[in-house]
N, CA, C, O and CB atoms as a CASP TS submission, in Angstrom:
PFRMAT TS
TARGET T0000
AUTHOR 0000-0000-0000
METHOD Language model
MODEL 1
PARENT N/A
ATOM      1  N   MET     1      71.763  74.102 132.893  1.00  0.00           N
ATOM      2  CA  MET     1      70.672  73.737 133.820  1.00  0.00           C
ATOM      3  C   MET     1      69.618  73.165 132.996  1.00  0.00           C
ATOM      4  O   MET     1      69.286  73.828 132.014  1.00  0.00           O
ATOM      5  CB  MET     1      70.137  74.931 134.654  1.00  0.00           C
ATOM      6  N   LYS     2      68.980  71.965 133.229  1.00  0.00           N
ATOM      7  CA  LYS     2      67.801  71.368 132.593  1.00  0.00           C
ATOM      8  C   LYS     2      66.436  72.273 132.818  1.00  0.00           C
ATOM      9  O   LYS     2      66.038  72.530 133.953  1.00  0.00           O
ATOM     10  CB  LYS     2      67.612  69.880 133.207  1.00  0.00           C
ATOM     11  N   VAL     3      65.772  72.721 131.652  1.00  0.00           N
ATOM     12  CA  VAL     3      64.749  73.477 131.852  1.00  0.00           C
ATOM     13  C   VAL     3      63.472  72.813 131.283  1.00  0.00           C
ATOM     14  O   VAL     3      63.432  72.562 130.078  1.00  0.00           O
ATOM     15  CB  VAL     3      65.033  74.754 131.315  1.00  0.00           C
ATOM     16  N   THR     4      62.619  72.570 131.941  1.00  0.00           N
ATOM     17  CA  THR     4      61.347  71.786 131.532  1.00  0.00           C
ATOM     18  C   THR     4      59.995  72.360 131.381  1.00  0.00           C
ATOM     19  O   THR     4      59.513  73.059 132.272  1.00  0.00           O
ATOM     20  CB  THR     4      61.150  70.821 132.425  1.00  0.00           C
ATOM     21  N   ARG     5      59.321  72.075 130.215  1.00  0.00           N
ATOM     22  CA  ARG     5      58.039  73.422 129.961  1.00  0.00           C
ATOM     23  C   ARG     5      57.122  72.290 129.047  1.00  0.00           C
ATOM     24  O   ARG     5      57.550  71.430 128.277  1.00  0.00           O
ATOM     25  CB  ARG     5      58.692  75.346 128.746  1.00  0.00           C
ATOM     26  N   ILE     6      55.690  72.614 129.422  1.00  0.00           N
ATOM     27  CA  ILE     6      54.652  71.968 128.746  1.00  0.00           C
ATOM     28  C   ILE     6      54.526  72.613 127.448  1.00  0.00           C
ATOM     29  O   ILE     6      54.534  73.844 127.452  1.00  0.00           O
ATOM     30  CB  ILE     6      53.388  71.989 129.502  1.00  0.00           C
ATOM     31  N   SER     7      54.404  71.959 126.254  1.00  0.00           N
ATOM     32  CA  SER     7      54.115  72.729 124.990  1.00  0.00           C
ATOM     33  C   SER     7      52.822  73.280 124.871  1.00  0.00           C
ATOM     34  O   SER     7      51.861  72.683 125.356  1.00  0.00           O
ATOM     35  CB  SER     7      54.298  71.936 123.850  1.00  0.00           C
ATOM     36  N   GLN     8      52.681  74.446 124.228  1.00  0.00           N
ATOM     37  CA  GLN     8      51.609  75.027 124.255  1.00  0.00           C
ATOM     38  C   GLN     8      50.830  74.662 123.056  1.00  0.00           C
ATOM     39  O   GLN     8      49.665  75.020 122.883  1.00  0.00           O
ATOM     40  CB  GLN     8      51.822  76.317 124.427  1.00  0.00           C
ATOM     41  N   LEU     9      51.668  73.770 122.044  1.00  0.00           N
ATOM     42  CA  LEU     9      51.131  73.124 120.743  1.00  0.00           C
ATOM     43  C   LEU     9      50.696  71.931 121.172  1.00  0.00           C
ATOM     44  O   LEU     9      49.508  71.713 120.934  1.00  0.00           O
ATOM     45  CB  LEU     9      52.127  72.939 119.561  1.00  0.00           C
ATOM     46  N   SER    10      51.234  71.174 121.678  1.00  0.00           N
ATOM     47  CA  SER    10      51.005  69.758 121.700  1.00  0.00           C
ATOM     48  C   SER    10      50.523  69.324 123.209  1.00  0.00           C
ATOM     49  O   SER    10      49.659  68.453 123.303  1.00  0.00           O
ATOM     50  CB  SER    10      52.374  68.992 121.237  1.00  0.00           C
ATOM     51  N   GLY    11      51.056  69.905 124.351  1.00  0.00           N
ATOM     52  CA  GLY    11      50.741  69.541 125.421  1.00  0.00           C
ATOM     53  C   GLY    11      51.538  68.468 126.203  1.00  0.00           C
ATOM     54  O   GLY    11      51.329  67.925 127.288  1.00  0.00           O
ATOM     55  N   LYS    12      52.524  68.347 125.282  1.00  0.00           N
ATOM     56  CA  LYS    12      53.628  67.349 125.728  1.00  0.00           C
ATOM     57  C   LYS    12      54.834  67.841 126.407  1.00  0.00           C
ATOM     58  O   LYS    12      55.354  68.736 125.739  1.00  0.00           O
ATOM     59  CB  LYS    12      54.125  66.640 124.597  1.00  0.00           C
ATOM     60  N   LYS    13      55.454  67.585 127.471  1.00  0.00           N
ATOM     61  CA  LYS    13      56.414  67.698 128.407  1.00  0.00           C
ATOM     62  C   LYS    13      57.841  67.799 127.518  1.00  0.00           C
ATOM     63  O   LYS    13      58.143  66.777 126.901  1.00  0.00           O
ATOM     64  CB  LYS    13      56.302  66.432 129.458  1.00  0.00           C
ATOM     65  N   HIS    14      58.542  68.707 127.433  1.00  0.00           N
ATOM     66  CA  HIS    14      60.020  68.669 127.110  1.00  0.00           C
ATOM     67  C   HIS    14      60.929  69.379 127.973  1.00  0.00           C
ATOM     68  O   HIS    14      60.702  70.305 128.752  1.00  0.00           O
ATOM     69  CB  HIS    14      60.254  69.178 125.827  1.00  0.00           C
ATOM     70  N   THR    15      62.192  68.671 127.642  1.00  0.00           N
ATOM     71  CA  THR    15      63.096  69.391 128.825  1.00  0.00           C
ATOM     72  C   THR    15      64.432  69.549 127.897  1.00  0.00           C
ATOM     73  O   THR    15      64.862  68.593 127.253  1.00  0.00           O
ATOM     74  CB  THR    15      63.384  68.306 130.476  1.00  0.00           C
ATOM     75  N   ILE    16      64.971  70.665 127.885  1.00  0.00           N
ATOM     76  CA  ILE    16      66.168  70.959 127.235  1.00  0.00           C
ATOM     77  C   ILE    16      67.281  71.163 128.082  1.00  0.00           C
ATOM     78  O   ILE    16      66.881  71.792 129.062  1.00  0.00           O
ATOM     79  CB  ILE    16      66.023  72.029 126.456  1.00  0.00           C
ATOM     80  N   ASP    17      68.555  70.913 128.169  1.00  0.00           N
ATOM     81  CA  ASP    17      69.621  71.485 128.718  1.00  0.00           C
ATOM     82  C   ASP    17      70.108  72.595 128.181  1.00  0.00           C
ATOM     83  O   ASP    17      70.694  72.517 127.101  1.00  0.00           O
ATOM     84  CB  ASP    17      70.496  70.721 128.793  1.00  0.00           C
ATOM     85  N   MET    18      69.950  73.872 128.857  1.00  0.00           N
ATOM     86  CA  MET    18      70.572  74.966 128.466  1.00  0.00           C
ATOM     87  C   MET    18      71.499  75.987 129.392  1.00  0.00           C
ATOM     88  O   MET    18      71.261  76.071 130.596  1.00  0.00           O
ATOM     89  CB  MET    18      69.603  75.581 127.964  1.00  0.00           C
ATOM     90  N   ASP    19      72.208  76.501 128.985  1.00  0.00           N
ATOM     91  CA  ASP    19      73.167  77.404 129.524  1.00  0.00           C
ATOM     92  C   ASP    19      72.385  78.600 130.345  1.00  0.00           C
ATOM     93  O   ASP    19      72.617  79.760 130.004  1.00  0.00           O
ATOM     94  CB  ASP    19      74.077  77.974 128.306  1.00  0.00           C
ATOM     95  N   VAL    20      71.580  78.374 131.283  1.00  0.00           N
ATOM     96  CA  VAL    20      70.991  79.394 132.182  1.00  0.00           C
ATOM     97  C   VAL    20      71.108  79.354 133.597  1.00  0.00           C
ATOM     98  O   VAL    20      71.432  78.239 134.004  1.00  0.00           O
ATOM     99  CB  VAL    20      69.731  79.449 131.982  1.00  0.00           C
ATOM    100  N   THR    21      70.963  80.134 134.392  1.00  0.00           N
ATOM    101  CA  THR    21      71.029  80.065 135.721  1.00  0.00           C
ATOM    102  C   THR    21      69.933  80.043 136.350  1.00  0.00           C
ATOM    103  O   THR    21      68.912  80.266 135.700  1.00  0.00           O
ATOM    104  CB  THR    21      71.669  80.911 136.182  1.00  0.00           C
ATOM    105  N   LYS    22      69.832  79.767 137.795  1.00  0.00           N
ATOM    106  CA  LYS    22      68.682  79.877 138.605  1.00  0.00           C
ATOM    107  C   LYS    22      68.355  80.971 138.886  1.00  0.00           C
ATOM    108  O   LYS    22      67.185  81.197 139.193  1.00  0.00           O
ATOM    109  CB  LYS    22      68.704  79.313 139.625  1.00  0.00           C
ATOM    110  N   GLU    23      69.256  81.909 138.861  1.00  0.00           N
ATOM    111  CA  GLU    23      68.855  83.345 139.018  1.00  0.00           C
ATOM    112  C   GLU    23      67.913  83.892 137.830  1.00  0.00           C
ATOM    113  O   GLU    23      66.774  84.306 138.048  1.00  0.00           O
ATOM    114  CB  GLU    23      70.183  84.230 139.088  1.00  0.00           C
ATOM    115  N   GLN    24      68.520  83.849 136.511  1.00  0.00           N
ATOM    116  CA  GLN    24      67.832  83.965 135.608  1.00  0.00           C
ATOM    117  C   GLN    24      66.406  83.432 135.545  1.00  0.00           C
ATOM    118  O   GLN    24      65.413  84.146 135.400  1.00  0.00           O
ATOM    119  CB  GLN    24      68.498  83.593 134.818  1.00  0.00           C
ATOM    120  N   LEU    25      66.402  82.145 135.666  1.00  0.00           N
ATOM    121  CA  LEU    25      65.004  81.558 135.675  1.00  0.00           C
ATOM    122  C   LEU    25      64.149  82.250 136.834  1.00  0.00           C
ATOM    123  O   LEU    25      62.934  82.174 136.658  1.00  0.00           O
ATOM    124  CB  LEU    25      65.072  79.910 135.910  1.00  0.00           C
ATOM    125  N   GLU    26      64.461  82.739 137.688  1.00  0.00           N
ATOM    126  CA  GLU    26      63.931  83.226 138.829  1.00  0.00           C
ATOM    127  C   GLU    26      63.276  84.838 138.339  1.00  0.00           C
ATOM    128  O   GLU    26      62.118  85.209 138.531  1.00  0.00           O
ATOM    129  CB  GLU    26      65.194  83.218 140.054  1.00  0.00           C
ATOM    130  N   ARG    27      64.264  85.546 137.739  1.00  0.00           N
ATOM    131  CA  ARG    27      63.839  86.822 136.998  1.00  0.00           C
ATOM    132  C   ARG    27      62.736  86.526 135.980  1.00  0.00           C
ATOM    133  O   ARG    27      61.717  87.217 135.974  1.00  0.00           O
ATOM    134  CB  ARG    27      65.078  87.481 136.234  1.00  0.00           C
ATOM    135  N   PHE    28      62.897  85.602 135.191  1.00  0.00           N
ATOM    136  CA  PHE    28      61.895  85.062 134.206  1.00  0.00           C
ATOM    137  C   PHE    28      60.385  84.974 134.827  1.00  0.00           C
ATOM    138  O   PHE    28      59.358  85.490 134.385  1.00  0.00           O
ATOM    139  CB  PHE    28      62.389  83.573 133.735  1.00  0.00           C
ATOM    140  N   ASP    29      60.549  84.246 135.866  1.00  0.00           N
ATOM    141  CA  ASP    29      59.009  84.082 136.723  1.00  0.00           C
ATOM    142  C   ASP    29      58.554  85.256 137.019  1.00  0.00           C
ATOM    143  O   ASP    29      57.329  85.378 136.999  1.00  0.00           O
ATOM    144  CB  ASP    29      58.995  83.316 138.146  1.00  0.00           C
ATOM    145  N   LYS    30      59.421  86.493 137.389  1.00  0.00           N
ATOM    146  CA  LYS    30      59.062  87.675 138.146  1.00  0.00           C
ATOM    147  C   LYS    30      58.752  88.480 136.952  1.00  0.00           C
ATOM    148  O   LYS    30      58.055  89.437 137.289  1.00  0.00           O
ATOM    149  CB  LYS    30      60.202  88.298 139.177  1.00  0.00           C
ATOM    150  N   ARG    31      58.973  88.470 135.808  1.00  0.00           N
ATOM    151  CA  ARG    31      58.918  89.207 134.547  1.00  0.00           C
ATOM    152  C   ARG    31      57.601  89.944 134.361  1.00  0.00           C
ATOM    153  O   ARG    31      57.718  91.030 133.794  1.00  0.00           O
ATOM    154  CB  ARG    31      59.137  88.265 133.390  1.00  0.00           C
ATOM    155  N   ARG    32      56.417  89.598 134.705  1.00  0.00           N
ATOM    156  CA  ARG    32      55.124  90.043 134.527  1.00  0.00           C
ATOM    157  C   ARG    32      55.204  91.196 135.546  1.00  0.00           C
ATOM    158  O   ARG    32      54.579  92.214 135.250  1.00  0.00           O
ATOM    159  CB  ARG    32      53.962  88.913 134.765  1.00  0.00           C
ATOM    160  N   GLU    33      55.923  91.174 136.767  1.00  0.00           N
ATOM    161  CA  GLU    33      55.745  92.186 137.774  1.00  0.00           C
ATOM    162  C   GLU    33      56.999  93.118 137.494  1.00  0.00           C
ATOM    163  O   GLU    33      56.988  94.248 137.981  1.00  0.00           O
ATOM    164  CB  GLU    33      55.677  91.551 139.335  1.00  0.00           C
ATOM    165  N   THR    34      57.796  92.808 136.933  1.00  0.00           N
ATOM    166  CA  THR    34      59.051  93.819 136.604  1.00  0.00           C
ATOM    167  C   THR    34      58.769  94.401 135.180  1.00  0.00           C
ATOM    168  O   THR    34      59.028  95.587 134.977  1.00  0.00           O
ATOM    169  CB  THR    34      60.644  92.982 136.595  1.00  0.00           C
ATOM    170  N   GLY    35      58.355  93.780 134.387  1.00  0.00           N
ATOM    171  CA  GLY    35      58.312  94.073 132.894  1.00  0.00           C
ATOM    172  C   GLY    35      59.399  93.922 132.023  1.00  0.00           C
ATOM    173  O   GLY    35      59.455  94.325 130.861  1.00  0.00           O
ATOM    174  N   GLU    36      60.359  93.248 132.727  1.00  0.00           N
ATOM    175  CA  GLU    36      61.658  92.743 131.797  1.00  0.00           C
ATOM    176  C   GLU    36      61.254  91.891 130.881  1.00  0.00           C
ATOM    177  O   GLU    36      60.306  91.119 131.028  1.00  0.00           O
ATOM    178  CB  GLU    36      62.807  92.005 132.528  1.00  0.00           C
ATOM    179  N   TYR    37      62.114  92.010 129.662  1.00  0.00           N
ATOM    180  CA  TYR    37      61.880  91.208 128.439  1.00  0.00           C
ATOM    181  C   TYR    37      62.647  89.987 128.543  1.00  0.00           C
ATOM    182  O   TYR    37      63.649  90.074 129.253  1.00  0.00           O
ATOM    183  CB  TYR    37      62.251  91.945 127.164  1.00  0.00           C
ATOM    184  N   VAL    38      62.364  88.639 127.891  1.00  0.00           N
ATOM    185  CA  VAL    38      62.883  87.670 127.877  1.00  0.00           C
ATOM    186  C   VAL    38      64.189  87.593 127.186  1.00  0.00           C
ATOM    187  O   VAL    38      64.984  86.713 127.517  1.00  0.00           O
ATOM    188  CB  VAL    38      62.083  86.963 127.528  1.00  0.00           C
ATOM    189  N   GLN    39      64.494  88.497 126.194  1.00  0.00           N
ATOM    190  CA  GLN    39      65.628  88.838 125.555  1.00  0.00           C
ATOM    191  C   GLN    39      66.521  89.446 126.597  1.00  0.00           C
ATOM    192  O   GLN    39      67.714  89.149 126.540  1.00  0.00           O
ATOM    193  CB  GLN    39      65.355  89.723 124.404  1.00  0.00           C
ATOM    194  N   THR    40      66.086  90.294 127.585  1.00  0.00           N
ATOM    195  CA  THR    40      67.106  90.857 128.553  1.00  0.00           C
ATOM    196  C   THR    40      67.699  89.864 129.724  1.00  0.00           C
ATOM    197  O   THR    40      68.787  90.008 130.281  1.00  0.00           O
ATOM    198  CB  THR    40      66.421  92.077 129.254  1.00  0.00           C
ATOM    199  N   ILE    41      66.858  88.955 129.940  1.00  0.00           N
ATOM    200  CA  ILE    41      66.860  87.967 131.066  1.00  0.00           C
ATOM    201  C   ILE    41      67.899  86.944 130.341  1.00  0.00           C
ATOM    202  O   ILE    41      68.898  86.601 130.974  1.00  0.00           O
ATOM    203  CB  ILE    41      65.211  87.275 131.499  1.00  0.00           C
ATOM    204  N   PHE    42      67.694  86.484 129.108  1.00  0.00           N
ATOM    205  CA  PHE    42      68.534  85.499 128.412  1.00  0.00           C
ATOM    206  C   PHE    42      69.118  85.834 127.306  1.00  0.00           C
ATOM    207  O   PHE    42      68.652  85.367 126.266  1.00  0.00           O
ATOM    208  CB  PHE    42      67.926  84.455 128.116  1.00  0.00           C
ATOM    209  N   PRO    43      70.252  86.699 127.246  1.00  0.00           N
ATOM    210  CA  PRO    43      70.850  87.514 126.142  1.00  0.00           C
ATOM    211  C   PRO    43      71.668  86.423 125.286  1.00  0.00           C
ATOM    212  O   PRO    43      72.111  86.601 124.151  1.00  0.00           O
ATOM    213  CB  PRO    43      71.854  88.795 126.746  1.00  0.00           C
ATOM    214  N   ASP    44      71.752  85.506 125.899  1.00  0.00           N
ATOM    215  CA  ASP    44      73.067  84.719 125.055  1.00  0.00           C
ATOM    216  C   ASP    44      72.459  83.521 124.501  1.00  0.00           C
ATOM    217  O   ASP    44      73.142  82.690 123.903  1.00  0.00           O
ATOM    218  CB  ASP    44      74.478  84.195 126.072  1.00  0.00           C
ATOM    219  N   LEU    45      70.789  83.350 124.728  1.00  0.00           N
ATOM    220  CA  LEU    45      70.269  82.362 124.208  1.00  0.00           C
ATOM    221  C   LEU    45      69.757  82.617 122.726  1.00  0.00           C
ATOM    222  O   LEU    45      69.664  83.771 122.307  1.00  0.00           O
ATOM    223  CB  LEU    45      69.321  81.958 125.085  1.00  0.00           C
ATOM    224  N   SER    46      69.446  81.581 121.982  1.00  0.00           N
ATOM    225  CA  SER    46      69.100  81.961 120.511  1.00  0.00           C
ATOM    226  C   SER    46      67.701  82.083 120.987  1.00  0.00           C
ATOM    227  O   SER    46      67.230  81.670 122.047  1.00  0.00           O
ATOM    228  CB  SER    46      69.449  80.816 119.134  1.00  0.00           C
ATOM    229  N   LYS    47      66.883  82.980 119.627  1.00  0.00           N
ATOM    230  CA  LYS    47      65.422  83.145 119.714  1.00  0.00           C
ATOM    231  C   LYS    47      64.696  81.810 119.845  1.00  0.00           C
ATOM    232  O   LYS    47      63.739  81.828 120.618  1.00  0.00           O
ATOM    233  CB  LYS    47      64.903  83.886 118.486  1.00  0.00           C
ATOM    234  N   GLU    48      64.958  80.698 119.260  1.00  0.00           N
ATOM    235  CA  GLU    48      64.503  79.262 119.616  1.00  0.00           C
ATOM    236  C   GLU    48      64.486  78.946 120.775  1.00  0.00           C
ATOM    237  O   GLU    48      63.419  78.423 121.095  1.00  0.00           O
ATOM    238  CB  GLU    48      65.158  78.313 119.121  1.00  0.00           C
ATOM    239  N   LEU    49      65.282  79.042 121.644  1.00  0.00           N
ATOM    240  CA  LEU    49      65.654  78.578 123.155  1.00  0.00           C
ATOM    241  C   LEU    49      64.788  79.607 123.885  1.00  0.00           C
ATOM    242  O   LEU    49      63.970  79.208 124.714  1.00  0.00           O
ATOM    243  CB  LEU    49      67.438  78.679 123.629  1.00  0.00           C
ATOM    244  N   ARG    50      64.911  80.776 123.648  1.00  0.00           N
ATOM    245  CA  ARG    50      63.902  81.708 124.381  1.00  0.00           C
ATOM    246  C   ARG    50      62.318  81.393 124.040  1.00  0.00           C
ATOM    247  O   ARG    50      61.485  81.488 124.941  1.00  0.00           O
ATOM    248  CB  ARG    50      64.236  83.285 123.938  1.00  0.00           C
ATOM    249  N   GLU    51      62.017  81.094 122.981  1.00  0.00           N
ATOM    250  CA  GLU    51      60.529  80.525 122.420  1.00  0.00           C
ATOM    251  C   GLU    51      60.362  79.440 123.527  1.00  0.00           C
ATOM    252  O   GLU    51      59.337  79.410 124.208  1.00  0.00           O
ATOM    253  CB  GLU    51      60.496  79.774 120.618  1.00  0.00           C
ATOM    254  N   PHE    52      61.401  78.530 123.705  1.00  0.00           N
ATOM    255  CA  PHE    52      61.157  77.561 124.336  1.00  0.00           C
ATOM    256  C   PHE    52      60.639  77.937 125.794  1.00  0.00           C
ATOM    257  O   PHE    52      59.498  77.580 126.087  1.00  0.00           O
ATOM    258  CB  PHE    52      62.260  76.791 124.253  1.00  0.00           C
ATOM    259  N   ILE    53      61.252  78.497 126.543  1.00  0.00           N
ATOM    260  CA  ILE    53      61.245  79.031 127.830  1.00  0.00           C
ATOM    261  C   ILE    53      59.850  79.671 127.614  1.00  0.00           C
ATOM    262  O   ILE    53      58.943  79.254 128.334  1.00  0.00           O
ATOM    263  CB  ILE    53      62.543  80.036 128.245  1.00  0.00           C
ATOM    264  N   LEU    54      59.631  80.436 126.892  1.00  0.00           N
ATOM    265  CA  LEU    54      58.087  81.089 127.037  1.00  0.00           C
ATOM    266  C   LEU    54      56.765  80.295 126.621  1.00  0.00           C
ATOM    267  O   LEU    54      55.631  80.659 126.932  1.00  0.00           O
ATOM    268  CB  LEU    54      58.016  82.376 126.127  1.00  0.00           C
ATOM    269  N   THR    55      57.080  79.131 125.857  1.00  0.00           N
ATOM    270  CA  THR    55      55.883  78.601 125.405  1.00  0.00           C
ATOM    271  C   THR    55      55.869  76.938 125.491  1.00  0.00           C
ATOM    272  O   THR    55      54.835  76.291 125.324  1.00  0.00           O
ATOM    273  CB  THR    55      55.674  79.136 123.947  1.00  0.00           C
ATOM    274  N   GLY    56      57.068  76.384 125.752  1.00  0.00           N
ATOM    275  CA  GLY    56      57.462  74.994 125.688  1.00  0.00           C
ATOM    276  C   GLY    56      57.527  74.631 124.503  1.00  0.00           C
ATOM    277  O   GLY    56      57.709  73.420 124.386  1.00  0.00           O
ATOM    278  N   ILE    57      57.438  75.289 123.417  1.00  0.00           N
ATOM    279  CA  ILE    57      57.696  74.622 121.995  1.00  0.00           C
ATOM    280  C   ILE    57      59.020  74.511 121.666  1.00  0.00           C
ATOM    281  O   ILE    57      59.731  75.515 121.619  1.00  0.00           O
ATOM    282  CB  ILE    57      57.091  75.351 120.868  1.00  0.00           C
ATOM    283  N   THR    58      59.440  73.410 121.431  1.00  0.00           N
ATOM    284  CA  THR    58      60.926  72.945 121.027  1.00  0.00           C
ATOM    285  C   THR    58      60.944  73.521 119.383  1.00  0.00           C
ATOM    286  O   THR    58      60.015  73.594 118.579  1.00  0.00           O
ATOM    287  CB  THR    58      61.180  70.950 121.182  1.00  0.00           C
ATOM    288  N   PRO    59      62.420  73.898 119.242  1.00  0.00           N
ATOM    289  CA  PRO    59      62.377  74.041 117.684  1.00  0.00           C
ATOM    290  C   PRO    59      62.024  73.100 116.489  1.00  0.00           C
ATOM    291  O   PRO    59      61.700  73.450 115.354  1.00  0.00           O
ATOM    292  CB  PRO    59      63.497  74.341 117.392  1.00  0.00           C
ATOM    293  N   LYS    60      62.157  71.794 116.994  1.00  0.00           N
ATOM    294  CA  LYS    60      61.560  70.617 116.109  1.00  0.00           C
ATOM    295  C   LYS    60      60.374  70.838 116.118  1.00  0.00           C
ATOM    296  O   LYS    60      59.881  71.028 115.006  1.00  0.00           O
ATOM    297  CB  LYS    60      61.754  69.214 116.491  1.00  0.00           C
ATOM    298  N   GLU    61      59.623  70.893 117.087  1.00  0.00           N
ATOM    299  CA  GLU    61      57.779  71.258 117.262  1.00  0.00           C
ATOM    300  C   GLU    61      57.714  72.163 116.318  1.00  0.00           C
ATOM    301  O   GLU    61      57.243  71.876 115.218  1.00  0.00           O
ATOM    302  CB  GLU    61      57.059  71.995 118.830  1.00  0.00           C
ATOM    303  N   TRP    62      58.150  73.321 116.590  1.00  0.00           N
ATOM    304  CA  TRP    62      57.753  74.725 115.757  1.00  0.00           C
ATOM    305  C   TRP    62      57.972  74.394 114.283  1.00  0.00           C
ATOM    306  O   TRP    62      57.091  74.786 113.518  1.00  0.00           O
ATOM    307  CB  TRP    62      58.775  76.149 116.183  1.00  0.00           C
ATOM    308  N   ASP    63      59.034  73.719 113.753  1.00  0.00           N
ATOM    309  CA  ASP    63      59.306  73.472 112.410  1.00  0.00           C
ATOM    310  C   ASP    63      58.413  72.554 111.681  1.00  0.00           C
ATOM    311  O   ASP    63      58.144  72.618 110.482  1.00  0.00           O
ATOM    312  CB  ASP    63      60.556  73.015 112.316  1.00  0.00           C
ATOM    313  N   GLU    64      57.944  71.613 112.619  1.00  0.00           N
ATOM    314  CA  GLU    64      56.961  70.694 112.164  1.00  0.00           C
ATOM    315  C   GLU    64      55.695  71.259 111.805  1.00  0.00           C
ATOM    316  O   GLU    64      55.024  70.990 110.809  1.00  0.00           O
ATOM    317  CB  GLU    64      56.745  69.737 113.102  1.00  0.00           C
ATOM    318  N   THR    65      55.434  72.094 112.747  1.00  0.00           N
ATOM    319  CA  THR    65      53.763  72.866 112.909  1.00  0.00           C
ATOM    320  C   THR    65      53.816  74.010 111.805  1.00  0.00           C
ATOM    321  O   THR    65      52.928  74.275 110.995  1.00  0.00           O
ATOM    322  CB  THR    65      53.389  73.755 114.736  1.00  0.00           C
ATOM    323  N   PHE    66      54.795  74.501 111.921  1.00  0.00           N
ATOM    324  CA  PHE    66      54.880  75.746 110.926  1.00  0.00           C
ATOM    325  C   PHE    66      55.902  75.709 109.478  1.00  0.00           C
ATOM    326  O   PHE    66      56.638  76.632 109.130  1.00  0.00           O
ATOM    327  CB  PHE    66      55.448  76.995 111.888  1.00  0.00           C
ATOM    328  N   LYS    67      55.759  74.646 108.898  1.00  0.00           N
ATOM    329  CA  LYS    67      56.744  74.501 107.799  1.00  0.00           C
ATOM    330  C   LYS    67      56.486  75.692 106.790  1.00  0.00           C
ATOM    331  O   LYS    67      57.177  75.804 105.777  1.00  0.00           O
ATOM    332  CB  LYS    67      56.594  73.030 107.059  1.00  0.00           C
TER
END
């Protein structure tokens, strides 16, 4: 599924196609109410892709900013 986020670093819109479901994204949207961790919702994603879901920062953008 394609996931689009706005980077908290650059303000740019990024889209990444990743192996997540609509149900997982709905759980993510409700995490403030449920207290569920992003690692629990997306256990099969890398930490870089979980970071993208949280902040919109792509792995490339992260590397370029925090060399």
